[in-house]
C-alpha positions as CSV (number, residue, x, y, z in Angstrom):
1,M,-113.6,22.4,104.8
2,I,-110.0,23.4,105.8
3,E,-107.2,21.9,103.5
4,A,-104.2,20.2,105.0
5,D,-102.0,21.5,102.4
6,Q,-102.8,25.1,103.1
7,I,-102.3,24.5,106.8
8,L,-99.1,22.9,106.2
9,A,-97.9,25.7,103.9
10,G,-99.0,28.2,106.5
11,L,-96.8,26.5,109.0
12,G,-93.9,27.1,106.9
13,G,-93.9,23.7,105.2
14,A,-92.9,20.1,106.1
15,A,-89.3,21.1,106.7
16,N,-90.4,23.5,109.5
17,I,-92.5,21.0,111.4
18,V,-90.8,19.2,114.3
19,D,-93.9,17.5,115.7
20,V,-97.8,17.9,114.9
21,Q,-100.6,16.8,117.2
22,A,-104.4,16.9,117.5
23,C,-105.5,18.5,120.6
24,V,-109.4,18.5,120.8
25,T,-110.1,21.6,118.5
26,R,-106.5,22.7,117.7
27,V,-103.5,21.5,115.6
28,R,-100.8,21.8,118.0
29,C,-97.2,22.1,116.3
30,E,-93.6,22.4,117.3
31,V,-91.8,24.4,114.7
32,R,-88.1,25.0,113.9
33,D,-88.6,28.7,113.0
34,P,-91.5,30.6,114.1
35,A,-90.7,33.4,111.6
36,E,-91.8,30.9,108.9
37,V,-95.2,30.7,110.2
38,D,-97.7,32.8,108.2
39,E,-100.6,33.5,110.5
40,A,-102.5,35.5,107.8
41,A,-102.3,32.4,105.5
42,L,-103.7,30.0,108.1
43,T,-106.5,32.4,108.9
44,A,-107.1,32.6,105.3
45,A,-107.0,28.8,105.1
46,G,-109.9,28.6,107.7
47,A,-108.3,28.7,111.1
48,V,-110.4,30.3,113.6
49,S,-107.4,31.7,115.3
50,V,-103.6,31.1,115.7
51,I,-101.7,31.2,119.0
52,T,-97.8,31.3,118.9
53,T,-95.6,31.0,121.8
54,D,-91.8,30.4,121.2
55,N,-91.8,27.5,118.8
56,A,-95.1,26.1,119.6
57,V,-98.1,27.0,117.2
58,H,-101.8,26.3,118.1
59,V,-104.0,26.6,115.0
60,V,-107.6,26.5,116.2
61,V,-109.7,24.7,113.5
62,G,-112.6,23.0,115.4
63,A,-113.7,19.4,115.7
64,Q,-111.8,18.3,112.6
65,S,-108.5,18.6,114.2
66,A,-107.7,15.0,114.4
67,A,-108.5,14.3,110.7
68,L,-106.6,17.4,109.7
69,V,-103.5,16.2,111.5
70,D,-103.8,12.7,109.8
71,D,-103.8,14.6,106.5
72,I,-100.9,16.8,107.5
73,E,-98.8,13.8,108.5
74,D,-99.9,12.1,105.0
75,L,-98.4,15.2,103.3
76,M,-95.1,15.1,105.3
């Protein structure tokens, strides 16, 4: 199971998150500084893949994306 705290850390921590949403099989985030995103850490945490464009990060996690976003929001 993918842990929300590991995903949050891989995204650069709560201070780096502008917005986070669940989108079918992805955790979709807007981040302040894309350089703070650690794709290797996200993959090590269980992400299938990570797609980054500008300040948008899509972390592909599967069907648990909605529950994972809820947990991430609780940690923020």
